C-alpha positions as CSV (number, residue, x, y, z in Angstrom):
1,X,-0.1,0.0,0.0
2,X,1.8,3.3,-1.2
3,X,1.4,6.5,1.2
4,X,0.4,9.7,-0.5
5,X,3.1,12.3,-0.6
6,X,2.0,15.9,1.1
7,X,3.0,18.6,-1.5
8,X,3.4,21.0,1.2
9,X,5.6,19.2,3.0
10,X,8.2,20.8,1.7
11,X,7.3,24.0,2.5
12,X,6.4,23.7,5.9
13,X,10.5,21.5,6.2
14,X,12.0,24.8,4.8
15,X,10.6,27.6,6.4
16,X,10.9,25.8,9.7
17,X,15.1,25.4,9.4
18,X,15.8,28.7,8.2
19,X,13.6,29.9,11.2
20,X,15.8,27.5,12.9
21,X,18.9,28.9,11.4
22,X,18.2,32.4,12.1
23,X,17.6,32.3,15.4
24,X,20.8,29.9,15.7
25,X,22.9,32.3,14.1
26,X,21.5,35.5,16.8
27,X,22.0,32.9,19.5
28,X,25.9,32.0,18.7
29,X,26.6,35.5,17.8
30,X,25.8,37.4,20.7
31,X,26.5,34.5,23.6
32,X,26.4,37.4,25.9
33,X,23.1,38.4,28.0
34,X,22.1,42.2,29.1
35,X,20.5,43.4,32.3
36,X,17.0,42.9,30.7
37,X,17.2,38.9,30.9
38,X,19.8,39.3,33.6
39,X,17.4,38.2,36.8
40,X,16.2,34.4,34.6
41,X,19.5,33.8,33.4
42,X,21.2,34.4,36.8
43,X,18.2,32.4,38.4
44,X,19.2,29.4,36.1
45,X,22.0,29.3,37.1
46,X,21.6,29.1,40.7
47,X,18.5,26.4,40.0
48,X,21.1,24.5,37.5
49,X,24.1,24.4,40.2
50,X,22.2,24.8,43.8
51,X,18.8,23.2,43.0
52,X,16.0,24.4,45.8
53,X,18.0,22.5,48.5
54,X,19.2,25.6,50.3
55,X,15.8,27.7,50.4
56,X,14.6,24.5,51.2
57,X,16.9,23.9,54.4
58,X,16.6,27.8,54.8
59,X,12.8,27.0,55.4
60,X,13.3,24.8,57.7
61,X,15.7,26.2,59.9
62,X,13.4,29.1,60.2
63,X,10.6,27.3,60.9
64,X,12.2,25.5,63.7
65,X,13.3,28.2,65.3
66,X,9.8,29.7,65.1
67,X,10.4,32.6,63.5
68,X,8.0,34.7,60.7
69,X,10.1,33.2,57.4
70,X,8.6,36.6,56.1
71,X,10.5,39.2,57.3
72,X,13.8,37.9,57.8
73,X,16.7,40.6,57.5
74,X,19.1,39.3,54.6
75,X,23.1,40.6,54.8
76,X,25.5,39.6,52.2
77,X,29.5,39.6,52.6
78,X,32.1,38.1,50.0
79,X,32.4,35.1,51.7
80,X,34.1,32.6,48.1
81,X,31.3,30.2,46.9
82,X,32.0,28.2,44.6
83,X,33.5,30.2,42.3
84,X,30.1,31.7,41.4
85,X,30.6,35.4,42.5
86,X,32.6,35.3,45.8
87,X,28.9,36.2,47.6
88,X,26.9,34.5,49.7
89,X,24.3,36.3,51.0
90,X,22.4,35.5,54.9
91,X,18.8,35.7,55.5
92,X,17.9,34.9,59.2
93,X,20.7,32.4,60.5
94,X,20.8,30.3,57.1
95,X,23.3,31.7,54.0
96,X,21.9,31.2,50.4
97,X,23.9,31.1,47.1
98,X,21.2,32.4,45.4
99,X,21.9,35.8,43.0
100,X,18.4,37.3,43.2
101,X,18.9,37.9,47.1
102,X,21.3,40.5,46.9
103,X,20.9,41.5,43.6
104,X,16.5,41.4,44.0
105,X,16.0,43.9,41.1
106,X,13.3,47.0,40.5
107,X,10.3,44.3,40.4
108,X,10.6,40.5,41.6
109,X,9.9,37.8,38.8
110,X,9.1,34.5,39.1
111,X,11.2,31.4,39.0
112,X,9.0,29.5,37.3
113,X,10.9,29.8,33.1
114,X,13.9,29.5,35.2
115,X,13.3,26.7,36.9
116,X,11.7,24.2,34.3
117,X,15.0,25.5,32.0
118,X,17.4,24.1,34.7
119,X,15.4,20.9,35.3
120,X,15.5,20.3,31.3
121,X,19.5,21.2,30.9
122,X,19.9,18.8,34.7
123,X,18.7,15.7,32.9
124,X,20.5,15.9,29.9
125,X,23.8,16.2,32.1
126,X,22.7,13.3,33.5
127,X,23.0,11.7,30.5
128,X,25.7,13.8,29.0
129,X,29.1,11.6,28.9
130,X,31.5,14.3,29.7
131,X,30.7,16.8,32.6
132,X,29.5,20.0,31.2
133,X,31.2,23.3,31.4
134,X,29.3,27.0,32.4
135,X,29.3,28.2,28.9
136,X,28.2,25.0,27.9
137,X,25.1,25.0,30.1
138,X,24.4,28.6,29.3
139,X,24.1,27.9,25.9
140,X,22.2,24.6,26.5
141,X,19.7,27.0,28.5
142,X,19.1,29.0,26.0
143,X,18.7,26.7,22.5
144,X,16.3,24.9,24.6
145,X,14.3,27.8,24.8
146,X,14.8,28.7,21.4
147,X,13.3,24.9,20.9
148,X,10.1,25.6,22.1
149,X,10.0,29.1,20.9
150,X,10.7,27.2,17.1
151,X,7.6,24.7,18.4
152,X,5.0,27.1,19.4
153,X,6.2,28.9,16.1
154,X,5.4,25.7,14.2
155,X,2.3,25.2,15.7
156,X,1.1,28.0,15.3
157,X,2.6,27.9,11.6
158,X,-0.2,24.9,11.1
159,X,-2.4,26.4,12.9
160,X,-2.6,28.8,10.3
161,X,-2.8,26.1,7.1
162,X,-5.5,24.2,9.0
163,X,-7.8,27.6,9.2
164,X,-6.7,28.6,5.5
165,X,-8.1,25.4,4.9
166,X,-11.2,24.5,6.7
167,X,-12.7,28.2,7.9
168,X,-14.8,28.8,4.8
169,X,-15.5,32.9,3.3
170,X,-18.2,34.8,4.3
171,X,-18.2,36.2,0.5
172,X,-16.9,32.6,-1.7
173,X,-19.4,29.8,-2.6
174,X,-19.1,26.1,-1.3
175,X,-18.0,25.2,-5.1
176,X,-15.4,28.2,-5.3
177,X,-14.3,27.5,-1.7
178,X,-13.4,23.5,-2.8
179,X,-11.3,25.4,-5.9
180,X,-9.2,27.4,-3.1
181,X,-8.3,23.9,-1.6
182,X,-7.3,23.0,-4.5
183,X,-5.0,26.0,-5.3
184,X,-3.8,25.7,-1.7
185,X,-2.6,22.3,-1.4
186,X,0.1,22.8,-4.7
187,X,1.4,26.1,-3.6
188,X,3.2,27.4,-0.5
189,X,0.6,28.2,2.1
190,X,0.2,31.1,4.5
191,X,2.4,28.8,7.0
192,X,5.2,28.9,4.7
193,X,5.5,32.5,4.4
194,X,4.7,33.0,7.6
195,X,7.8,31.0,9.0
196,X,9.6,32.9,6.7
197,X,8.8,36.5,7.5
198,X,9.6,35.3,11.0
199,X,12.4,34.0,10.5
200,X,13.4,37.3,8.3
201,X,13.3,39.7,10.9
202,X,15.1,40.3,14.0
203,X,13.4,40.6,17.0
204,X,11.5,37.0,17.2
205,X,14.5,35.1,16.2
206,X,17.1,37.3,18.0
207,X,14.9,37.0,21.5
208,X,14.0,33.3,21.3
209,X,17.0,32.9,22.9
210,X,16.8,35.2,26.0
211,X,16.0,34.8,29.0
212,X,13.4,37.9,29.2
213,X,10.1,37.5,31.1
214,X,8.8,38.7,27.5
215,X,9.6,35.5,26.3
216,X,8.6,33.0,28.2
217,X,5.2,34.9,27.9
218,X,5.6,35.2,24.3
219,X,5.9,31.2,24.0
220,X,2.6,30.8,25.6
221,X,1.3,33.9,23.4
222,X,1.5,32.0,20.1
223,X,0.3,29.2,21.6
224,X,-2.7,30.8,22.5
225,X,-3.2,32.0,18.8
226,X,-2.5,28.4,17.3
227,X,-5.7,27.5,19.4
228,X,-7.7,31.0,18.2
229,X,-6.8,29.3,14.7
230,X,-7.7,25.9,15.4
231,X,-11.4,27.1,16.9
232,X,-10.5,26.1,19.9
233,X,-11.6,29.6,22.4
234,X,-11.4,28.0,25.7
235,X,-8.3,26.9,25.4
236,X,-6.8,30.4,23.9
237,X,-8.0,31.9,27.2
238,X,-6.7,29.1,29.0
239,X,-3.3,30.0,27.9
240,X,-3.4,33.9,28.3
241,X,-4.8,33.4,32.0
242,X,-1.8,31.6,32.6
243,X,1.0,33.5,30.7
244,X,-0.8,37.2,32.6
245,X,-0.8,35.3,36.4
246,X,2.9,33.8,35.7
247,X,5.2,35.6,33.1
248,X,3.7,39.1,32.3
249,X,1.0,40.8,34.2
250,X,0.6,43.3,30.9
251,X,-0.6,40.3,29.4
252,X,-3.8,41.0,31.0
253,X,-4.4,44.1,28.3
254,X,-4.4,41.1,25.7
255,X,-6.6,38.7,27.6
256,X,-9.1,41.4,27.9
257,X,-9.2,42.0,24.3
258,X,-9.5,38.9,22.5
259,X,-11.9,37.5,25.4
260,X,-13.9,40.7,24.5
261,X,-13.8,39.5,20.8
262,X,-14.6,35.6,21.6
263,X,-17.7,36.8,23.6
264,X,-18.8,39.5,20.8
265,X,-18.3,36.4,18.4
266,X,-20.4,34.3,20.6
267,X,-17.5,31.4,21.1
268,X,-17.6,32.3,24.6
269,X,-20.1,32.9,27.3
270,X,-19.4,35.2,30.2
271,X,-20.2,31.7,32.6
272,X,-17.8,30.2,30.4
273,X,-15.0,32.9,30.6
274,X,-15.3,33.7,34.2
275,X,-14.7,29.8,35.2
276,X,-12.1,29.7,32.7
277,X,-10.4,32.7,34.2
278,X,-11.1,31.8,38.3
279,X,-10.1,27.7,37.3
280,X,-6.9,28.6,35.4
281,X,-5.8,31.7,37.7
282,X,-6.0,29.6,40.6
283,X,-4.1,26.5,38.9
284,X,-1.5,29.4,37.6
285,X,-1.2,30.9,41.5
286,X,-0.4,27.2,42.7
287,X,2.4,27.3,40.7
288,X,3.9,30.5,40.7
289,X,3.6,31.7,44.7
290,X,4.5,28.3,45.9
291,X,8.2,28.3,44.0
292,X,8.5,31.9,44.4
293,X,7.6,32.6,48.2
294,X,10.6,29.4,48.6
295,X,13.3,31.1,46.5
296,X,12.2,34.8,47.3
297,X,12.1,34.0,51.2
298,X,8.8,35.7,52.0
299,X,5.2,34.9,50.9
300,X,5.0,36.5,47.2
301,X,3.5,36.8,44.0
302,X,5.5,38.5,41.7
303,X,3.3,39.4,38.7
304,X,1.0,41.4,40.8
305,X,3.9,43.1,42.4
306,X,4.7,44.4,39.1
307,X,1.1,45.3,38.3
308,X,1.0,47.0,41.3
309,X,4.0,48.9,40.3
310,X,3.6,49.9,36.7
311,X,-0.4,50.4,37.2
312,X,-1.6,51.8,40.6
313,X,1.9,53.2,41.3
314,X,2.4,54.3,37.8
315,X,6.2,54.0,38.2
316,X,7.0,52.5,34.9
317,X,7.6,56.4,33.9
318,X,10.1,56.2,36.2
319,X,12.7,54.1,33.3
320,X,11.1,57.2,30.6
321,X,8.7,58.2,29.0
322,X,7.6,58.4,25.0
323,X,4.9,59.4,23.0
324,X,1.4,58.1,23.0
325,X,2.2,56.6,19.3
326,X,5.3,55.2,20.1
327,X,4.8,51.9,19.2
328,X,2.4,52.8,16.3
329,X,5.5,54.8,14.5
330,X,9.1,53.8,15.5
331,X,8.6,49.9,17.4
332,X,6.9,48.0,15.0
333,X,8.1,49.9,12.1
334,X,11.1,49.0,13.5
335,X,10.2,45.2,14.6
336,X,8.9,44.6,11.3
337,X,10.6,47.0,9.0
338,X,9.8,46.2,4.9
339,X,7.6,43.6,6.1
340,X,5.1,46.0,7.2
341,X,4.5,47.0,3.8
342,X,2.7,43.3,3.0
343,X,0.3,44.7,6.2
344,X,-2.1,46.2,4.3
345,X,-2.4,43.9,1.1
346,X,-4.1,41.2,3.9
347,X,-7.3,43.5,4.2
348,X,-7.5,44.7,0.7
349,X,-7.4,43.0,-2.9
350,X,-5.3,45.5,-5.0
351,X,-3.2,42.8,-6.5
352,X,-6.1,40.7,-8.1
353,X,-7.9,43.7,-9.1
354,X,-5.0,45.3,-10.7
355,X,-4.4,41.3,-12.3
356,X,-7.9,41.1,-13.3
357,X,-8.1,44.4,-15.2
358,X,-4.7,44.2,-16.8
359,X,-5.7,40.6,-18.1
360,X,-9.6,42.0,-18.9
361,X,-8.1,45.0,-21.0
362,X,-5.7,43.0,-23.0
363,X,-8.4,39.9,-24.0
364,X,-10.4,42.8,-25.3
365,X,-13.3,42.1,-22.8
366,X,-14.8,45.3,-20.7
367,X,-12.8,47.1,-17.3
368,X,-16.4,47.8,-16.6
369,X,-17.6,46.9,-12.9
370,X,-19.5,44.0,-13.7
371,X,-22.2,43.3,-10.7
372,X,-22.1,39.4,-11.1
373,X,-18.7,38.9,-11.7
374,X,-17.3,41.9,-9.0
375,X,-15.4,40.9,-6.3
376,X,-15.2,43.0,-3.1
377,X,-12.5,45.7,-3.2
378,X,-11.8,45.0,1.3
379,X,-11.0,41.4,2.5
380,X,-12.6,41.4,5.9
381,X,-10.9,37.4,6.5
382,X,-8.8,38.3,9.4
383,X,-10.0,41.2,10.9
384,X,-11.6,39.7,13.6
385,X,-8.0,38.7,14.6
386,X,-7.0,42.0,13.9
387,X,-8.9,44.0,15.9
388,X,-7.9,42.4,19.0
389,X,-4.5,42.8,18.4
390,X,-5.1,47.0,17.4
391,X,-7.1,47.2,20.8
392,X,-4.0,45.6,22.9
393,X,-1.4,48.1,21.5
394,X,-3.8,50.7,21.4
395,X,-4.4,49.9,25.6
396,X,-0.4,49.6,25.8
397,X,0.2,52.8,24.7
398,X,-1.2,54.7,27.3
399,X,1.5,53.5,29.9
400,X,4.3,56.5,29.5
401,X,7.9,54.1,29.7
402,X,7.4,52.2,26.4
403,X,9.8,49.2,24.6
404,X,9.2,47.2,21.8
405,X,9.4,44.1,24.6
406,X,6.5,44.9,26.3
407,X,4.7,44.4,22.2
408,X,6.2,41.0,21.2
409,X,2.8,39.5,21.5
410,X,1.4,41.8,19.2
411,X,4.4,40.9,16.6
412,X,3.4,37.3,15.4
413,X,-0.3,38.2,14.5
414,X,1.0,41.2,12.4
415,X,3.6,38.4,11.0
416,X,0.2,36.2,10.5
417,X,-1.7,39.6,8.1
418,X,1.4,39.6,6.2
419,X,1.9,35.9,5.3
420,X,-2.1,35.9,4.1
421,X,-1.3,39.1,1.8
422,X,2.2,37.1,1.0
423,X,0.1,33.8,0.2
424,X,-2.7,36.1,-2.1
425,X,0.1,37.5,-3.9
426,X,1.7,34.4,-4.7
427,X,-1.7,32.9,-5.8
428,X,-1.7,35.9,-8.0
429,X,1.5,35.0,-9.9
430,X,1.4,32.0,-10.5
431,X,-2.7,30.8,-10.8
432,X,-2.9,28.0,-13.1
433,X,-2.0,24.6,-12.3
434,X,-3.4,20.8,-13.5
435,X,-2.6,21.8,-17.1
436,X,-4.4,24.9,-16.2
437,X,-7.5,23.5,-15.4
438,X,-8.0,25.5,-11.8
439,X,-7.8,29.3,-12.0
440,X,-8.1,31.8,-9.2
441,X,-11.7,31.8,-7.1
442,X,-12.2,35.2,-8.4
443,X,-13.4,34.1,-11.8
444,X,-16.8,33.4,-12.1
445,X,-17.2,30.0,-14.1
446,X,-18.4,31.3,-17.1
447,X,-15.2,32.7,-17.3
448,X,-12.9,29.8,-17.0
449,X,-11.8,29.1,-19.7
450,X,-11.2,32.8,-21.4
451,X,-9.4,33.1,-18.1
452,X,-7.0,30.0,-18.0
453,X,-6.1,31.2,-21.5
454,X,-5.1,34.8,-20.3
455,X,-3.2,33.7,-17.4
456,X,-1.4,31.6,-19.7
457,X,0.0,34.2,-21.9
458,X,-0.5,37.4,-20.7
459,X,-1.5,37.6,-17.0
460,X,1.3,35.1,-15.4
461,X,4.1,38.2,-15.6
462,X,1.8,40.5,-13.6
463,X,1.5,38.7,-10.8
464,X,5.1,37.8,-10.8
465,X,6.0,40.5,-11.0
466,X,3.7,41.3,-7.7
467,X,5.1,38.6,-5.9
468,X,8.9,39.5,-6.3
469,X,8.0,42.7,-4.7
470,X,6.6,41.0,-1.8
471,X,9.8,38.6,-2.0
472,X,11.9,41.5,-1.7
473,X,10.1,42.7,1.3
474,X,11.4,39.6,2.6
475,X,14.9,40.0,1.3
476,X,15.2,43.5,2.6
477,X,14.2,43.1,6.0
478,X,16.5,40.0,6.3
479,X,19.7,42.2,5.0
480,X,18.5,44.6,7.7
481,X,17.9,42.0,10.6
482,X,21.7,41.0,9.6
483,X,23.0,44.4,10.3
484,X,21.1,44.9,13.4
485,X,22.8,41.1,14.7
486,X,26.4,42.8,13.8
487,X,25.4,45.7,15.6
488,X,24.7,43.6,18.8
489,X,27.6,41.8,18.1
490,X,29.0,45.5,19.8
491,X,26.6,45.2,22.3
492,X,28.8,43.6,25.1
493,X,31.3,44.6,26.1
494,X,31.3,43.3,29.9
495,X,30.9,39.8,28.9
496,X,33.3,40.2,25.9
497,X,36.2,42.3,28.6
498,X,35.6,39.0,30.5
499,X,36.8,37.0,28.3
500,X,39.6,38.7,27.8
501,X,40.5,39.2,31.1
502,X,40.5,35.4,31.5
503,X,42.7,35.0,28.6
504,X,45.2,38.0,30.3
505,X,45.1,35.4,33.7
506,X,46.1,32.4,31.5
507,X,48.8,34.3,29.6
508,X,50.3,35.4,33.0
509,X,50.0,33.0,35.8
510,X,52.2,29.5,35.2
511,X,50.2,26.6,35.5
512,X,50.9,24.7,39.2
513,X,52.4,21.8,37.4
514,X,55.2,24.5,35.6
515,X,58.5,24.3,36.5
516,X,60.0,27.3,36.7
517,X,63.6,28.3,36.3
518,X,65.5,31.7,36.8
519,X,62.4,33.6,38.9
520,X,61.7,34.0,42.8
521,X,58.8,31.7,43.4
522,X,57.8,33.8,46.4
523,X,56.4,36.4,43.5
524,X,54.6,34.2,41.0
525,X,51.0,35.2,40.7
526,X,48.8,32.6,41.8
527,X,45.6,32.1,40.5
528,X,43.8,31.9,44.3
529,X,45.3,35.3,45.0
530,X,43.3,37.1,42.0
531,X,40.4,39.2,42.9
532,X,38.0,40.5,40.5
533,X,36.1,43.5,41.1
534,X,32.7,44.2,38.0
535,X,31.3,47.5,38.5
536,X,27.9,48.0,37.3
537,X,28.3,48.9,33.8
538,X,30.0,45.9,33.4
539,X,27.9,44.2,34.8
540,X,24.4,45.0,32.4
541,X,26.6,44.2,29.4
542,X,27.3,40.9,28.9
543,X,28.9,39.3,32.6
544,X,26.8,36.2,33.9
545,X,27.4,33.8,36.5
546,X,28.0,31.2,34.2
547,X,30.7,33.2,32.7
548,X,31.7,34.2,35.9
549,X,32.3,30.5,37.0
550,X,34.0,29.7,33.9
551,X,36.5,33.1,34.0
552,X,37.5,32.1,38.0
553,X,38.0,28.4,37.0
554,X,41.7,26.6,35.9
555,X,41.2,23.1,35.7
556,X,45.4,22.9,37.2
557,X,43.9,25.1,40.5
558,X,41.8,23.5,43.1
559,X,40.3,27.0,44.0
560,X,38.3,29.4,41.7
561,X,39.0,33.1,42.4
562,X,36.1,35.4,43.8
563,X,34.5,38.3,41.7
564,X,32.7,40.6,43.4
565,X,29.6,42.9,41.7
566,X,28.5,45.8,41.9
567,X,24.8,46.9,41.7
568,X,22.0,49.8,40.1
569,X,20.6,49.1,44.4
570,X,22.7,51.4,46.7
571,X,24.0,48.5,49.1
572,X,25.5,46.9,46.2
573,X,27.6,50.2,44.9
574,X,31.3,50.4,45.1
575,X,32.8,53.6,45.4
576,X,36.0,54.2,43.2
577,X,38.6,55.5,46.1
578,X,41.4,53.5,46.3
579,X,40.3,52.3,50.0
580,X,37.9,50.1,48.8
581,X,39.6,49.1,45.3
582,X,42.7,48.2,46.9
583,X,41.7,45.1,47.8
584,X,41.4,43.7,44.1
585,X,43.7,42.7,42.1
586,X,41.7,43.3,38.6
587,X,38.7,45.9,37.6
588,X,36.6,46.1,35.0
589,X,35.5,48.8,34.7
590,X,34.1,51.9,32.8
591,X,36.6,54.3,33.7
592,X,39.8,54.3,33.0
593,X,41.9,55.9,35.4
594,X,41.6,54.5,39.0
595,X,44.5,55.1,41.2
596,X,46.7,52.2,41.6
597,X,45.7,50.6,38.5
598,X,47.3,50.4,35.5
599,X,45.2,49.5,31.7
600,X,45.7,45.6,30.5
601,X,43.0,46.3,27.7
602,X,40.5,47.6,26.5
603,X,36.5,46.9,25.4
604,X,34.8,48.8,22.6
605,X,30.7,49.2,22.7
606,X,27.9,51.3,22.5
607,X,28.0,50.5,18.4
608,X,26.2,52.6,16.2
609,X,25.6,52.8,12.4
610,X,27.1,55.6,10.8
611,X,25.1,55.9,7.1
612,X,27.5,59.0,5.9
613,X,30.3,56.2,6.0
614,X,28.7,52.7,5.9
615,X,30.4,51.7,9.5
616,X,29.9,50.8,12.6
617,X,31.2,53.0,15.1
618,X,32.0,52.0,18.7
619,X,33.5,53.3,21.3
620,X,35.9,52.7,24.8
621,X,33.2,51.1,27.0
622,X,35.1,48.6,29.2
623,X,38.0,48.8,30.3
624,X,40.6,45.5,31.7
625,X,42.2,47.3,34.5
626,X,45.3,45.0,36.9
627,X,46.8,46.2,39.9
628,X,50.1,47.8,40.2
629,X,51.0,45.9,42.7
630,X,50.0,42.5,40.9
631,X,52.5,40.6,40.1
632,X,51.7,38.9,37.0
633,X,52.8,41.5,34.4
634,X,56.4,40.4,34.1
635,X,54.9,36.1,33.8
636,X,52.7,37.4,31.0
637,X,55.9,36.9,28.5
638,X,57.3,33.8,30.7
639,X,58.1,31.0,28.4
640,X,56.8,27.7,30.4
641,X,56.6,23.7,30.3
642,X,54.7,21.1,31.9
């Protein structure tokens, strides 16, 4: 028995592979992280290497002491702790190695996403034949998130294909619907173009491996969209409620606009909506509250506190204010680039009308509007999906502080509209299949013969030109995305400075197994004598706990050296005077001149594209400084042998 091959399989695999390739390219080109993703990345590090054990022991200890565990004081010192950052924090009477205890950030965030990724990486480490280095663990964790996002995009693409075939169009007859299905089965569908357009852009592939709360939320929102196109409104609501309660409270705006649409369409009723909200909300709290309460050492629902901070206290404006139309005038054009030009064609049948007019004119037919053959100028097929997204962006525009990552949930749906436009351009460009038996559905049955002939002889090239213009928007977007990635590569001077410091120490500190002649062994620098301080600017531009763990360890020394960081919190600031900095042998600093230190290297950053000279300009960002008393300078050029 032979199995019939799916003609669309190749159009599914190639765009999905392309999306994987562009996302992986962004991951490998920019392996470091910035401050926005630092919480989840550091939390994943702590949960991978320490697990929940320290928090559980602290909770049990405080419970035995019968102390109010919700109001315990926290103190931190710089004791060495397995070489992560050289710090240990004390909650009550129990030392916790977690980074968030010392660097809590402006608002608390959930550990749910970090816990899932750390658990997945831990399972892989158990079956790995070789121990995994910290840098590889960081790559693995981000790659796992990338794969989860890719699965979500593919599921949405399949849902689009299901919707485009099964959903009857209100302006089509059943006979025309069957013709559309035949054409659909032999061309790249809306699903293929969705993956292709998404892969060509910068933000979605780039951030798919970034441990931002926005990325975790986006993953679930994409799954919600997939359920929406599959015609499962209850599952759509469940995903949105779950995302709102755990990862991003601002998804509440999307939940409101989508939920209102489903209610108006009578796909959900009030009782169903309330019951879904209550049940899913309670289930979400059972996921986030116990885990976050344990790790934050106080009773907490993180996203509620974030919502209170941004909405009730209205303090988001402290981080900058933008005009109300910023999302429409700046963010979305930057996010979609030239593929935004495809968006209007999802709702306007301009290509079909142009093609029809040219074909009739060349074939000698009348170009006057025939009521029996007239096709409406507007295509409202996806309007029920567009209005909730428009409402979501409009509501979000009311908040003073704006960043493009805040409206990430809107971009996949906008890409759906652009993909729908491309799929229609494709049908106009390649209308004849099966030897010319099927023609576009815009023709009535009386015009089948003449239209088929016209398309074979004349009409093909007009539509093909418009399709090439659509492909051109994707290609130019792809080129612009590569420019953004190239700029981003220069945007992590702190992480690059830590790597260079490690290479400098490798060259200046001899191996513990090395036999050294003609030098004073007492003045030989030792790995365990290194003391590194990282200032706020470097810590916010690429220095992670994984990188610290890698930089502070060497195979021939048992003990790692401590790395201490400053933070923007007042208690984590380090003054630049000699009394405080004298204990450090090396500094990663945005200041070049510090008393008692000399310059080892400088890393450039703050990239800016110079359009006039067509080049990327950078400036000095992070300086690697070494103590004048450090004896390692004379060792850097020393020839050693094991």
